[in-house]
N, C-alpha and C positions, 0 to 999 in steps of 0.2 A: 573367574579361567573356566572353557571348558574341557574336560576329559575328553577320551576318544571310549567309550567300550564295544567297539566296534573288534571282530577277532584278524579282519581281513587286513588291517590298518595297521594293528601292531598284535601280534602275533604270541612272542611275549608276558604278550602286559605288564603288572610292576614287576616281575620276577625276573632276577639280570641273571640267574645260579640257575639253569637247567640236572635235572638228574636222564648224566646220560652216562650211554657207555666215555669210555678218555677223562671222561670229570676229576680231577685228582682232587682229594678231601683231604680234611687235614681231622684224627681219629680225639674224639675226647669226651671220650671216655676208659677209665678199667687199665691194666697194665703196656697198650702202649698209646697209651693220649698223652697230642701233644706230638704226633709222631704222623707223617705224611701217605696214604695211600690212593692207588686209582682203584676206581669202579670197573669191575670185569665187563660182571653179567648184574646183569638186574634178577633179583628171584622175586621180589612180590612189593606189594606198594611200602612193604616197612620193615624189609631187609634189600641187601646186594651182597655180592664177589668183592670179595676187596683183595685187595695184593700190595703191599710193597714190597718191590725184590731188595730196594736198595737203602731203606730206610728202615727197613728191620719187622716190617709186620708181614706175617704170617697170613695165607690166601684161608681168607673165611670170611662165609656172613656174617654182614652187620647189621645192621638197628640203624636206619636214615636217621634215630636220636640221637644216636650220639655219633654221631658224626657233621662236621662243618661240612660244604660245598666251598669251593677254592673258586676264584673266576678263571686256572686257569686248567685247560683243556688241552685231551691229544687228539689224533685221530686215530684210533685201534679200531680193531672190527673188533666184536662180541666175540667173549673168551677165550685172549689173549693165554697166550706160553708166561712163563716167569723167563724163561730166555729171551724170546722176543716184546715182553716186555719192559727188560732191563734195554733190549739193545733202544725203543721206542723213551726209554728217562732220556738215556742218554743221549740221544740224538737232537731229541726238543733243547735238552738241557733246561729241564723243569725244575730237578734240585736245585737250579742254580740260580731261573725263575724266582724258583718263592724267595730261596735266602735275601736276593733283593728288593720283597717286597716290603713293604711300607709293613703290613701285616707281623710279617715275619720276626724283624726288627720288633714290634712294639711288642712282642711276648719273648722274646730275648734280657727288652730293656725289664720287664716283670719280673726276668727269671733270675738275672741278674741285678737287682734292688731286692726282691726277697734273700736276698743268702749276704747281704751285707749286715755283718757288728753290728754294735752302739755306734763305736768310736766311725767307723765307715757313714751310716748317718751323719754321726755330729760335721763331720769333714765337711758328707754335702754340701748339710744346711748354715754351715760360716760360705762356704764355694759359692751355695746359690747368691748367700749376702752382697759379697762381694759382687757380684750380677749385676744384679740391681741396683744397688752403692751405683755403680756403675755408666748404663744404662743412664739414671738419673740423674744423674751431673748432666750427663750430655743429655738428655735433651734438655731440662731446665739451657743449659750452652746454646744450644737449636736458637727453644722458643726467647732466648734476651738475641741471641744479635736477628732474631729476624725481624 
């Protein structure tokens, strides 16, 4: 298989998410870990100015290594104010789109699983065993009839 290395036909290359103004990011370190923010301005090649008015992230300069770029992008100008950013987030329903994504659901499931007690984990084990038995029985019956 031949891969294209010319930038004219593949301007993004292998990267799917570019650092850009309006990119929604997930903070993965610090007191705001797990919260969404938006890149409002790019400070230099290591840091960006982020703001998350609806999620509780204060406007601050933040290093790229402590955030993860999400596939969500807002069409906003550079250095957008707080009120205008809130309107843009609500207009695009960005937080709702994030909550419906598989990534957010997986993070929520991890948080739920981490909060289980010993007895809850035992009940989960038993339910999984029952499901496995039911699926196995159905597959066996399907193979027998086919």
